N, C-alpha and C positions, 0 to 999 in steps of 0.2 A: 778246406775244400780245394780240390784240385783246380788249376787254372784252365780256362777254356777260351778258345778263340771264337767269338760269335760270328755267325754267318754275316756276310756283307749285307747292309741295308742301304736302300737308296737314300742319299742325302745325309748320311750319318755325320755329325759334327766331328771335326778334327780334334777339338779340344775335349779330352776325356772328362775333365772336371765339369765342363758345361753340359756334356752328355748326361753325366750322372745327376747333376742338379735338375736338369729339365725333366728327366724321367721320374725322379723322386717327387718333384713338384706336381707332375701329372697324377701320380698315385695319390698324393695328399689331396689334390683337388677332387678326385673321384670320390674319396671318402667324405669330404666335407660338403661338396656341392652336388654330387651325383652326376650321371652322364649328361642329362639334358641341360644342366646349367654350366657345365664345364666349358670354358672357352680358352683359346690359345693365348688371349690377352691375359687372363688370370694366371695361366701356367707361367707365362713369361715373367710376370710380376713376382710370383713366388720364387722362381729360379734366379731372379736378378739379372735377366738378359732382355735384350730388345725383342719386341714382338717379331720384327723382321728376321731375327735370328732363327726363330722357329720355322717361319715360312720358307726359309732357304733350305731347311733340312727335312721338313715334313709338309706334304701337300695339304694336310688337313687334320682334323681331330681324330678321325678313325685310325689313320696310320700311326699317329703319335701314341694313342692308347694301346694299340697292338704292341708297339715296341716297349712301352712301359710294363705291360703285363708279361711280355716275353722275358724280360729281365728277371721277373719273379720265378718263372719256371726254370730259368737257367740255374737256380739254386738246387734243383733236384740232383741227387746223387744216388748211385746204386750202392747201398751199404753191403759190407761183407759180414754177414751174420752166420756164416758157416754152412748154409745149405741154400739150394735154389728157392725152396719154399719160403724160408725165413727172409731171404733177400727180397723176394717179391712183396711179402708183407710189409717190409720196411719201406720200400719205395711207394707202395700204395698209401701208407700212412703219411708219408711226406707230401704226396700229391694232394691228398685230402686236406692236409693242414694248410697248404697254399691256397686251395680253393675256399677255405674257411676265412681267409683274410678279406675284409670288405673291399679293398682295392682290386684284388684279383677277381672276386666274384662279380662285382658290378662292371668292371672293365671287360671281362671275358664275355659275359652275357650281352653286353651292349654291342661289341664289335661283331659277335656271331650274328646277332639280329640284323645289324646293318649289312653284313656280308651277303645276306640272301638277295640283295639287289645290286651287289657290286662284286663282279668276278675278280677284279684286281685286288680287292680287299680280302677275298677268300684265299687268293694265292699268297698274299702277305701273311695271313694267319698260318697257312700250311708251312711256309718257309721259315717264319720267325719262331713259331711255337711247336707245331706238330712234328715237322721233319727233324728239328733239332733234338727233340726229346726221344725220338725213336732209337737214338744211340743207346739208351738204357737197356732196351731189349737185346740188342746185339752184345752189349757188355755182359748182360746176365747169361746169355747163351754161352758165350765164350768161357766165362768163369765156370759154368756148370759142366762144360765139356772137359775143362782142366781137372775138375774134381771127379770126373767119371760118372756124373749124374745123367748126362746126355751123351749119345754117340756123336762122334765128330761129324760136322756138316761137310758134305761133299759137293753140293750143288749151290753155288752162290745165289742164283736166281731164286731157288726154292727157299733159301735162308732169308732172303730179302722179303719175299712174299709172306713167309711165316711171321717175320718180325712186324710187318705192317698189320697183319691180322691180330697178333697178340696185343700190339699197342692199341689198336682200335677197341678190342674187348676190354682191356684194363681201363683205358682212359674213358671210354663210354660209360662203363659201370660206375666209376668214381664220380664223373660229372653228373650222371643221372641221380646217383645217391645223394650227393651234396647239394646240387643246385636245383634239381627238379623235384625229387621226393623230399628234400630238406630233412633227411635223416642222418644221424651220425655215422660216419665211416670210421668206426673205432677198431680196436685190435681184433675183436671177435668177428666183426664183419670182414675185415681184411683177411683173416684166416680162412673164412668160408669162401670168399672169392678165390683165394689162391688154391684151395682144395679143388674147387670146380674147374679152375683153369688147368691144373695138373693131372687130375684124375677123372674128370667128367662128372656126370650126375650121380654116380654111385660111389660110395666110400672107397671101394677097391679099384674103381676105374674100369670094372668089367662090364659085360653086356647083360 
């Protein structure tokens, strides 16, 4: 997997090993204890660090869980499967697989619920998860342009707006399918979503 430089996060620890241990411990606690019973004290004990270490880096449980979940979504890659449609299907299946993990599912649903009352938390979710993953859309468009599947983009603002919309459509569909409807986002479903995204509601994309 290619290396990525994560976006700056408030209070990130300087010790990379401690950072990794704390975020892994947070995900383990989510699976074992659930959102309501998870505490920073338990996470600190699991990670082998002092509780004050966590409070120097994260202001509370919400922010810690966002960062722990964001690390999972950083595993997403745009596969090169030979065509734009196949690439989209590949990343949709990756996204669904991550949401199928108990720590991602419980963590994401919890912080989204909490964010309805906390604008700062919504901003953290956008910065740490949403904005970081929009790169996949831009990468996919660039690759499709190089293949000749899409015309070259000439308006950066329009490209950015389109990328936002595509990301919202894909992410919204996968989240709803896996977390709300609780239905499998399998290969057949990913193929159907991709067809609608690329051609519209008719098989040929016509009117």
